[in-house]
C-alpha positions as CSV (number, residue, x, y, z in Angstrom):
1,M,51.3,14.1,-77.8
2,R,49.9,17.3,-76.4
3,K,46.6,15.7,-75.9
4,L,48.2,13.1,-73.7
5,F,49.5,15.8,-71.4
6,V,46.3,17.7,-71.3
7,F,44.1,14.8,-70.2
8,P,46.1,14.0,-66.9
9,A,46.2,17.6,-66.1
10,V,42.4,17.9,-66.3
11,V,42.0,14.8,-64.1
12,V,44.4,16.2,-61.5
13,L,42.6,19.5,-61.5
14,A,39.2,17.9,-61.0
15,G,40.5,15.9,-58.1
16,L,41.8,19.0,-56.4
17,I,38.5,20.8,-56.8
18,S,36.5,17.9,-55.4
19,C,38.8,17.6,-52.3
20,Q,38.4,21.3,-51.7
21,K,34.6,21.1,-52.0
22,Q,34.5,18.2,-49.5
23,Q,36.6,20.2,-47.1
24,T,34.4,23.1,-47.3
25,E,31.2,21.1,-46.5
26,A,32.9,19.6,-43.4
27,E,33.9,23.0,-42.2
28,K,30.4,24.2,-42.6
29,N,29.0,21.3,-40.6
30,A,31.6,21.9,-37.9
31,E,30.7,25.6,-37.8
32,V,27.0,24.8,-37.4
33,E,27.7,22.4,-34.6
34,R,29.9,24.9,-32.8
35,Q,27.1,27.6,-33.1
36,V,24.5,25.2,-31.7
37,Q,26.7,24.3,-28.8
38,E,27.4,28.0,-28.0
39,R,23.7,28.8,-28.1
40,L,22.8,25.9,-25.8
41,A,25.5,27.0,-23.4
42,A,24.2,30.5,-23.4
43,E,20.7,29.4,-22.7
44,H,21.8,27.1,-19.9
45,Q,23.8,29.9,-18.4
46,A,20.8,32.3,-18.6
47,E,18.6,29.7,-16.9
48,Q,21.1,29.3,-14.1
49,Q,21.4,33.1,-13.7
50,Q,17.6,33.4,-13.5
51,E,17.3,30.6,-10.9
52,L,20.0,32.2,-8.9
53,T,18.2,35.6,-9.0
54,Q,15.0,34.0,-7.9
55,R,16.6,32.3,-5.0
56,Q,18.2,35.5,-3.9
57,A,14.9,37.3,-4.1
58,D,13.1,34.6,-2.0
59,L,15.9,34.8,0.5
60,E,15.6,38.6,0.8
61,A,11.8,38.3,1.2
62,H,12.2,35.7,3.9
63,E,14.7,37.8,5.8
64,K,12.4,40.8,5.5
65,A,9.5,38.9,6.9
66,L,11.5,37.6,9.8
67,A,12.7,41.2,10.5
68,D,9.1,42.5,10.4
69,K,8.0,39.7,12.7
70,E,10.7,40.5,15.3
71,K,9.9,44.2,15.0
72,A,6.2,43.5,15.6
73,A,6.9,41.3,18.6
74,G,9.2,44.0,20.1
75,S,6.5,46.7,19.7
76,A,3.5,44.6,20.9
77,P,3.6,45.8,24.5
78,A,3.7,49.5,23.5
79,R,0.8,48.9,21.2
80,R,-1.2,47.3,23.9
81,E,-0.7,50.2,26.2
82,S,-1.8,52.7,23.6
83,E,-4.5,50.6,22.0
84,P,-6.6,48.4,24.3
85,V,-8.3,46.6,21.4
86,T,-6.1,44.2,19.4
87,G,-6.7,42.8,16.0
88,P,-9.5,40.3,15.9
89,R,-9.1,36.6,15.4
90,A,-11.3,33.9,13.9
91,V,-13.9,32.7,16.3
92,S,-13.5,29.1,15.2
93,E,-9.9,29.1,16.4
94,A,-10.8,30.6,19.8
95,R,-11.5,28.7,23.0
96,P,-13.7,29.7,25.9
97,T,-11.5,32.1,28.0
98,S,-13.9,32.7,30.9
99,G,-17.3,31.7,32.3
100,Y,-20.2,33.5,33.9
101,S,-17.8,34.6,36.7
102,T,-16.6,37.3,34.2
103,F,-20.1,38.8,34.2
104,Y,-20.5,38.4,38.0
105,T,-17.3,40.3,38.7
106,K,-17.1,42.8,35.9
107,L,-20.7,44.1,36.0
108,E,-20.8,44.5,39.8
109,P,-19.4,48.0,39.8
110,Y,-22.2,49.2,37.5
111,G,-25.2,47.5,39.2
112,G,-26.3,44.7,41.5
113,W,-27.1,41.0,41.3
114,I,-30.5,39.6,42.3
115,E,-31.3,36.0,42.9
116,T,-34.6,34.8,41.4
117,S,-36.3,31.4,41.5
118,D,-37.2,31.5,37.8
119,Y,-34.1,33.0,36.1
120,G,-31.3,32.4,38.7
121,Y,-28.9,35.3,39.1
122,V,-30.0,38.4,37.2
123,W,-28.2,41.8,37.0
124,Q,-29.9,45.2,37.3
125,P,-28.0,48.4,36.3
126,R,-27.7,51.2,38.7
127,E,-29.5,53.5,36.3
128,T,-32.8,51.9,37.0
129,E,-32.6,53.2,40.6
130,S,-32.1,56.8,39.6
131,S,-34.5,56.8,36.6
132,R,-37.7,54.7,36.4
133,S,-37.9,55.5,32.7
134,W,-34.6,53.8,31.9
135,R,-34.7,51.0,29.4
136,P,-32.1,48.9,27.5
137,Y,-30.9,49.7,24.0
138,T,-31.4,53.4,24.3
139,N,-28.0,55.0,25.3
140,G,-26.2,54.4,22.0
141,R,-26.8,54.1,18.3
142,W,-27.5,51.6,15.6
143,V,-24.9,50.8,12.8
144,Y,-25.3,48.5,9.9
145,T,-22.6,45.8,9.4
146,D,-22.1,42.6,7.5
147,A,-23.7,40.9,10.5
148,G,-26.8,43.1,10.4
149,W,-27.9,45.8,12.7
150,T,-25.3,46.1,15.5
151,W,-25.9,48.1,18.7
152,I,-23.1,50.4,19.7
153,S,-23.6,51.3,23.4
154,E,-22.2,54.2,25.3
155,E,-22.6,52.5,28.6
156,P,-19.6,50.7,30.2
157,F,-21.5,47.5,30.6
158,G,-22.8,47.4,27.1
159,W,-20.2,45.0,25.7
160,A,-21.9,42.2,27.8
161,T,-25.6,43.1,28.3
162,Y,-26.5,44.0,24.7
163,H,-24.7,41.2,23.0
164,Y,-25.1,38.3,25.4
165,G,-28.2,37.1,27.3
166,R,-31.6,38.6,27.3
167,W,-33.6,41.3,29.1
168,T,-36.8,41.1,31.0
169,R,-38.9,43.4,33.2
170,L,-40.0,42.2,36.7
171,R,-43.0,43.9,38.3
172,G,-41.9,46.1,41.2
173,I,-38.2,45.6,40.3
174,G,-37.7,47.0,36.8
175,W,-35.5,45.9,33.9
176,V,-33.0,43.1,34.7
177,W,-30.5,41.2,32.5
178,V,-30.3,37.4,32.4
179,P,-26.8,36.2,31.4
180,G,-26.1,34.1,28.3
181,N,-23.0,32.9,26.5
182,Q,-23.8,33.4,22.8
183,W,-22.8,36.6,21.2
184,A,-25.0,38.5,18.7
185,P,-25.0,42.0,17.2
186,A,-28.2,42.6,19.2
187,W,-31.0,40.4,20.7
188,V,-34.1,42.5,19.8
189,S,-37.4,42.2,18.0
190,W,-38.1,44.7,15.2
191,R,-41.1,46.6,14.0
192,K,-41.3,49.1,11.1
193,S,-43.6,51.4,9.1
194,N,-43.0,54.3,6.8
195,D,-43.0,56.7,9.7
196,Y,-41.5,54.7,12.7
197,V,-38.9,52.1,13.5
198,G,-39.0,50.2,16.8
199,W,-37.1,47.5,18.7
200,A,-37.8,45.6,21.9
201,P,-35.4,43.3,23.9
202,L,-36.1,39.6,23.5
203,P,-37.1,37.9,26.7
204,P,-35.1,35.1,28.3
205,E,-37.6,32.5,26.9
206,A,-36.5,33.4,23.4
207,R,-34.0,30.6,22.8
208,F,-32.0,30.8,19.6
209,D,-31.9,27.7,17.3
210,Q,-29.4,27.8,14.5
211,H,-31.8,26.0,12.1
212,T,-35.0,27.9,13.0
213,G,-33.8,31.3,13.9
214,I,-36.1,34.1,15.2
215,H,-38.4,35.8,12.7
216,N,-41.5,37.9,12.4
217,W,-43.4,35.6,14.7
218,S,-41.4,36.8,17.8
219,D,-44.0,39.2,19.1
220,S,-46.9,36.8,19.0
221,Y,-44.9,33.7,20.1
222,Y,-43.2,35.4,23.1
223,D,-46.1,37.8,23.8
224,I,-44.0,41.0,23.6
225,G,-46.2,43.9,24.5
226,P,-46.2,47.5,23.2
227,D,-44.5,48.9,26.4
228,Q,-41.4,46.8,25.7
229,Y,-40.7,48.7,22.5
230,C,-38.7,51.8,21.8
231,F,-40.0,53.7,18.7
232,V,-38.2,56.5,16.9
233,P,-39.2,58.4,13.7
234,T,-37.7,56.9,10.6
235,R,-35.9,60.1,9.7
236,E,-34.1,60.0,13.2
237,F,-33.0,56.4,13.1
238,G,-29.4,57.4,12.2
239,A,-28.9,59.8,15.2
240,Q,-25.7,59.4,17.1
241,R,-27.6,59.7,20.4
242,I,-30.8,57.9,19.7
243,E,-32.1,58.2,23.3
244,S,-33.2,61.8,22.6
245,T,-35.4,60.8,19.7
246,V,-37.4,58.0,21.3
247,V,-41.1,58.5,21.2
248,P,-42.9,58.6,24.6
249,P,-44.1,55.1,25.6
250,E,-47.7,56.2,25.9
251,R,-47.9,56.3,22.1
252,N,-46.6,52.8,21.6
253,V,-50.0,51.1,21.4
254,T,-51.0,53.3,18.5
255,I,-47.7,52.8,16.7
256,V,-47.8,49.0,17.1
257,N,-51.1,49.0,15.2
258,Q,-49.4,51.0,12.4
259,T,-46.2,48.9,12.2
260,T,-45.3,45.4,11.1
261,N,-42.8,42.9,12.7
262,V,-39.7,42.5,10.5
263,T,-37.5,40.5,12.9
264,N,-35.0,38.2,11.0
265,I,-32.3,36.7,13.2
266,T,-30.4,33.9,11.5
267,Y,-27.1,32.1,11.7
268,N,-24.4,32.3,9.1
269,N,-21.2,30.2,9.4
270,T,-20.1,31.2,13.0
271,T,-22.0,34.5,13.5
272,V,-25.5,35.4,14.5
273,V,-26.9,37.8,11.9
274,N,-29.4,40.4,13.1
275,E,-31.3,41.5,10.0
276,G,-34.4,43.6,10.5
277,P,-35.5,46.8,8.7
278,N,-34.2,47.1,5.1
279,Y,-30.9,49.0,5.1
280,E,-31.4,50.6,1.7
281,E,-34.8,52.0,2.7
282,L,-33.6,53.4,6.0
283,R,-30.5,54.9,4.3
284,T,-32.7,56.9,2.0
285,Q,-35.2,57.9,4.7
286,S,-32.8,58.8,7.5
287,R,-31.9,62.4,7.9
288,E,-28.3,61.5,9.0
289,P,-26.2,59.2,6.8
290,L,-26.2,55.5,7.6
291,Q,-22.7,54.1,6.9
292,R,-22.1,50.4,6.3
293,F,-19.3,48.9,8.3
294,R,-17.4,45.7,8.3
295,L,-17.7,44.0,11.6
296,E,-14.7,42.4,13.4
297,R,-15.1,40.6,16.7
298,N,-12.2,40.7,19.1
299,V,-12.4,37.4,20.9
300,N,-9.1,37.8,22.6
301,V,-10.0,41.0,24.4
302,D,-9.0,41.3,28.1
303,V,-12.0,42.5,30.0
304,A,-10.0,42.5,33.2
305,V,-8.0,45.6,32.2
306,E,-10.9,48.0,31.5
307,P,-14.4,47.9,30.0
308,P,-14.0,47.3,26.3
309,R,-15.6,49.8,23.9
310,P,-16.3,49.6,20.2
311,V,-13.5,51.0,18.0
312,V,-14.1,52.5,14.5
313,Q,-11.2,52.3,12.1
314,G,-12.2,53.6,8.7
315,E,-14.9,51.3,7.4
316,T,-14.3,48.6,10.0
317,I,-15.8,48.5,13.5
318,I,-14.1,46.3,16.1
319,V,-16.3,45.1,19.0
320,A,-15.4,43.0,22.0
321,A,-16.7,39.5,21.8
322,P,-14.9,37.2,24.4
323,V,-15.8,33.5,24.2
324,I,-17.8,32.7,27.3
325,A,-18.0,29.1,28.5
326,A,-21.2,27.4,29.6
327,P,-22.4,28.2,33.1
328,V,-21.2,26.1,36.0
329,A,-23.2,25.5,39.2
330,S,-20.4,26.6,41.4
331,E,-20.1,30.1,39.8
332,R,-22.0,32.7,41.7
333,P,-21.8,36.5,42.2
334,P,-19.6,37.7,45.0
335,T,-22.5,39.9,46.4
336,V,-26.2,39.4,46.0
337,K,-28.2,42.4,47.0
338,Q,-31.7,40.8,47.0
339,T,-33.4,37.5,46.7
340,I,-36.8,37.1,45.1
341,A,-38.8,33.9,45.8
342,Q,-41.5,34.6,43.3
343,A,-41.1,37.2,40.5
344,T,-43.9,38.4,38.3
345,V,-42.8,39.3,34.7
346,D,-44.2,42.4,33.1
347,L,-44.7,41.6,29.4
348,G,-45.6,45.1,28.4
349,W,-49.4,44.9,28.6
350,A,-50.3,45.7,32.2
351,A,-49.7,49.5,32.1
352,I,-51.9,50.1,29.0
353,A,-55.0,52.0,30.2
354,D,-56.9,51.8,26.9
355,H,-58.1,48.1,26.9
356,E,-59.7,48.4,23.5
357,A,-56.4,49.6,21.9
358,A,-54.5,46.9,23.7
359,K,-56.9,44.2,22.4
360,K,-56.6,45.6,18.9
361,A,-52.8,45.6,19.1
362,R,-52.8,42.0,20.4
363,E,-55.0,40.9,17.5
364,K,-52.7,42.8,15.1
365,I,-49.6,41.1,16.4
366,K,-51.3,37.6,16.3
367,S,-52.4,38.1,12.7
368,E,-48.9,39.1,11.4
369,A,-47.3,35.6,11.5
370,T,-47.9,32.1,12.7
371,P,-45.0,30.6,14.8
372,P,-43.6,27.5,13.1
373,S,-44.1,24.0,14.5
374,N,-40.4,23.5,15.1
375,A,-40.0,26.8,17.1
376,P,-37.9,26.4,20.3
377,P,-39.8,25.8,23.5
378,K,-40.7,28.9,25.4
379,K,-39.9,27.5,28.8
380,F,-36.8,29.0,30.3
381,V,-34.2,26.5,31.4
382,K,-31.5,27.8,33.8
383,G,-28.0,27.6,32.2
384,A,-29.4,26.4,28.8
385,A,-31.8,29.1,27.6
386,M,-29.2,31.4,26.2
387,T,-27.3,28.6,24.3
388,S,-28.2,27.9,20.7
389,T,-29.9,24.5,20.3
390,S,-29.8,22.1,17.4
391,P,-32.3,19.3,16.8
392,Q,-29.4,17.0,15.9
393,T,-27.7,17.5,19.2
394,V,-30.7,17.2,21.6
395,E,-31.3,13.7,22.8
396,S,-34.9,12.7,23.0
397,P,-36.0,10.9,26.1
398,A,-37.8,8.3,24.0
399,T,-34.7,7.4,22.1
400,S,-32.3,7.4,25.0
401,T,-31.1,4.1,26.3
402,S,-31.8,3.4,30.0
403,V,-30.5,0.6,32.1
404,S,-32.8,-1.1,34.6
405,S,-31.8,-0.8,38.2
406,T,-33.3,-4.3,39.0
407,P,-30.7,-7.0,39.2
408,V,-31.1,-9.8,36.7
409,R,-30.8,-13.4,38.0
410,L,-28.6,-15.5,35.7
411,R,-29.0,-19.3,35.5
412,P,-26.0,-21.6,34.8
413,C,-25.6,-23.4,31.6
414,R,-24.8,-27.1,32.2
415,R,-23.0,-27.5,28.9
416,H,-20.8,-24.5,28.7
417,K,-20.5,-23.8,32.5
418,R,-21.4,-20.1,32.1
419,R,-24.1,-17.8,33.2
420,L,-27.0,-17.2,30.7
421,L,-29.8,-14.7,30.6
422,P,-33.1,-16.1,31.8
423,Q,-35.0,-17.8,29.0
424,P,-38.8,-18.1,28.6
425,R,-40.2,-21.3,30.1
426,R,-40.5,-24.2,27.6
427,R,-43.8,-25.7,26.8
428,S,-44.4,-29.4,27.2
429,R,-44.5,-31.7,24.1
430,R,-48.2,-32.4,24.8
431,L,-49.1,-28.7,24.6
432,L,-47.1,-28.4,21.3
433,H,-48.9,-31.3,19.8
434,E,-52.3,-29.8,20.9
435,E,-51.5,-26.5,19.3
436,Q,-50.3,-28.2,16.1
437,R,-53.5,-30.2,15.9
438,R,-55.7,-27.1,16.4
439,S,-53.9,-25.2,13.7
440,N,-54.3,-28.2,11.3
441,N,-58.0,-28.4,12.1
442,R,-58.5,-24.7,11.4
443,R,-56.5,-25.0,8.2
444,H,-58.3,-28.1,6.7
445,R,-61.8,-27.4,8.0
446,P,-64.2,-27.7,5.1
447,Q,-66.5,-24.8,4.1
448,P,-70.1,-26.1,3.5
449,Q,-71.1,-23.0,1.7
450,R,-68.5,-23.5,-1.0
451,R,-69.6,-26.0,-3.7
452,Y,-67.1,-27.0,-6.4
453,R,-68.4,-27.2,-10.0
454,R,-66.2,-29.9,-11.5
455,H,-67.3,-29.3,-15.0
456,H,-65.8,-25.7,-14.8
457,L,-62.5,-26.8,-13.4
458,C,-59.4,-27.9,-15.3
459,R,-57.8,-31.2,-14.6
460,L,-55.4,-29.9,-12.1
461,R,-57.9,-28.0,-10.1
462,R,-60.4,-30.9,-10.3
463,S,-57.9,-33.3,-8.8
464,V,-57.1,-30.8,-6.0
465,A,-60.8,-30.4,-5.3
466,D,-61.3,-34.2,-5.2
467,D,-58.5,-34.6,-2.7
468,Y,-59.9,-31.8,-0.6
469,L,-63.5,-33.3,-0.6
470,F,-62.2,-36.8,0.1
471,Q,-60.2,-35.6,3.1
472,A,-63.2,-33.6,4.4
473,R,-65.6,-36.6,4.1
474,H,-63.1,-38.9,5.7
475,R,-62.5,-36.6,8.6
476,F,-65.9,-35.5,9.4
477,G,-67.9,-38.5,8.1
478,R,-69.8,-36.6,5.4
């Protein structure tokens, strides 16, 4: 009887335990699910908070940029008054701001304009009247930049005459400047040895081509004489006032025979690069330090305010380089002090008294380099000589299309009732038959010298030969 009561109790107890166990598993699953949901909610909230922080930071940066822009715009006039040279801008974005009239008006206070038959209007500085020994590229110094050797002039007209156009020396007149519209660090030819460094202004005939450039053949190709050069000792090349270190011109012939032409004017992207003597060699040989600068061209400079001068800011040097448009025939100087019908150019050889030394120097220059076959022509063209040329943009007269000025008579077409271009005259049917007969006779005329050996021919060739001989006998009765 006791066993009967014990068995149901055990069954009931086992059921209770199993129910409690199932309830515990469900609670565990619910707890895990709740924790996962809480973690996901926390991560989502953290992402929202991070995104909100980023947006707030971007908004603050944008507001700060607007405030700085407004502040800069408000302080621009004051900066222009205190600093005549503004920040440079890319040349590719600039447009021509002025033409040759800028040169005609801005250079007049410092010299006079002369009209010549060969070069048009040329400018002569007033210094040539007071000093016969004056020459270009002497009152200033050379600095090395990422565009090569750049001339820093102390003269008020240097922003134009040493970076645009070319120089030449007219007999009885002196040095004159021929305007141009392409900017460069300097337009000079270079010579160097271990003891001396020299440079000479390139003549107006030295047109610059972006593909060819100007290299060590400049002296021989343009016949630049020794008197055109300015030589200084190598150790004095870094002087701040290089005019005081220039060697007397009487020694130029001897120095030319001791030096070598190292001219290397090329084109890189949008800038003319004036490489010449090696910078590392001169830096070690010069007595004064030669610092390397980064060149910035101020294309937006206002030359009407005052003559722009180079500005050095740390390792950067800012030079004025306004964009000059191509010359226009209507532009002319307001005042022309002299007109020369026939000017004689002094190439730098006439004043040399020692003819043997001059002959030796000319042979030395000629043996240094041979001008390339694609060198630009040496003939000066008014309004085009100072502009860089490209073979792809020059139209050849042989390939240009020309339209005849003689009127063409058109004949009416009976079928379509319209005008047609004149056609060649038709030949008669009798002439056509005659030409056809002559061509057939020439084609089928037998050759007596040729004898066919039938026993060496195959069947096909034998039949062809038989037909050929049969036609020949039948035609000519042989």
